[in-house]
C-alpha positions as CSV (number, residue, x, y, z in Angstrom):
1,M,-11.4,-59.2,-2.4
2,Q,-8.4,-58.5,-4.3
3,H,-10.6,-57.1,-7.0
4,L,-11.9,-54.8,-4.5
5,T,-8.1,-53.6,-3.6
6,K,-7.0,-53.1,-7.0
7,S,-10.2,-51.2,-7.7
8,L,-9.6,-48.8,-4.5
9,Y,-5.7,-48.5,-5.3
10,S,-6.8,-47.4,-8.8
11,R,-9.3,-44.7,-7.9
12,S,-7.0,-43.4,-5.1
13,W,-4.2,-42.7,-7.7
14,L,-7.1,-40.8,-10.3
15,F,-8.1,-38.9,-7.2
16,V,-4.5,-37.8,-6.3
17,A,-4.0,-37.1,-9.8
18,W,-6.9,-35.2,-10.7
19,L,-5.9,-33.3,-7.0
20,I,-2.3,-32.3,-8.4
21,I,-3.6,-31.1,-11.7
22,S,-6.7,-29.0,-10.3
23,S,-4.1,-27.4,-7.8
24,A,-1.8,-26.5,-10.7
25,I,-4.8,-25.1,-12.9
26,L,-6.2,-23.0,-9.8
27,L,-2.1,-21.8,-8.9
28,T,-1.7,-20.9,-12.7
29,L,-5.3,-19.1,-12.7
30,L,-4.3,-17.3,-9.8
31,R,-1.0,-16.0,-11.1
32,L,-2.6,-14.4,-14.2
33,F,-5.2,-12.8,-12.4
34,L,-4.0,-11.5,-9.3
35,P,-2.2,-8.3,-11.0
36,L,-5.5,-7.5,-12.4
37,A,-6.9,-7.4,-8.6
38,D,-8.3,-4.2,-7.3
39,L,-6.8,-3.6,-4.1
40,S,-8.1,-0.2,-3.5
41,P,-10.9,-1.4,-1.2
42,L,-7.7,-2.6,1.1
43,R,-5.9,0.2,0.6
44,A,-6.9,1.8,4.2
45,E,-6.1,-1.5,6.1
46,I,-2.5,-1.8,4.4
47,E,-1.8,1.9,5.6
48,R,-2.8,0.8,9.2
49,V,-0.8,-1.9,9.3
50,A,2.3,-0.1,7.5
51,E,1.9,2.8,9.9
52,S,2.0,0.7,13.0
53,V,5.3,-0.8,11.9
54,A,7.0,2.8,10.8
55,G,5.3,4.2,13.9
56,M,4.1,7.3,12.0
57,P,1.4,8.3,9.7
58,L,1.9,7.4,6.0
59,R,0.4,7.2,2.8
60,I,0.5,4.8,-0.2
61,G,0.9,6.1,-3.7
62,S,0.1,2.8,-5.9
63,M,0.1,-0.7,-5.0
64,H,0.0,-4.4,-7.0
65,A,0.3,-7.9,-6.2
66,E,2.0,-10.3,-7.8
67,M,2.9,-14.3,-7.0
68,H,6.8,-15.0,-6.5
69,N,6.9,-18.9,-6.5
70,A,4.3,-20.0,-4.2
71,H,4.4,-16.6,-2.3
72,L,2.6,-13.8,-2.6
73,A,4.1,-10.2,-3.0
74,L,2.3,-7.1,-2.2
75,H,4.5,-4.0,-4.1
76,L,3.9,-0.5,-2.5
77,T,5.2,2.1,-4.4
78,D,5.1,6.2,-3.9
79,I,4.9,6.2,0.3
80,S,5.1,9.3,1.8
81,L,5.7,9.5,5.7
82,V,3.2,12.4,7.1
83,D,4.2,14.9,9.5
84,P,1.3,14.2,12.1
85,K,1.2,18.3,13.4
86,T,1.0,19.4,9.9
87,G,-0.4,16.9,7.8
88,M,2.3,17.6,5.2
89,A,4.4,14.8,3.4
90,R,7.9,14.4,5.0
91,L,9.7,12.4,2.5
């Protein structure tokens, strides 16, 4: 019985160590490859959400994503507010 307990204890620590190392590798790969991600398929959805927050139509010039600590950051640049009547940029 004591041998079984030691074996389970040892295996549980190995599992926890494997889980921590795997998580670290996965997060590192995510941080490396996230800036290379193609966000263009998500552009329309991101613009729709930004329009609902701004309360008027807008266009996003460029965007990229990166990791800051454990948080995902989405950077939007060259944002233009669009006049709904004329379709021209206001800012």
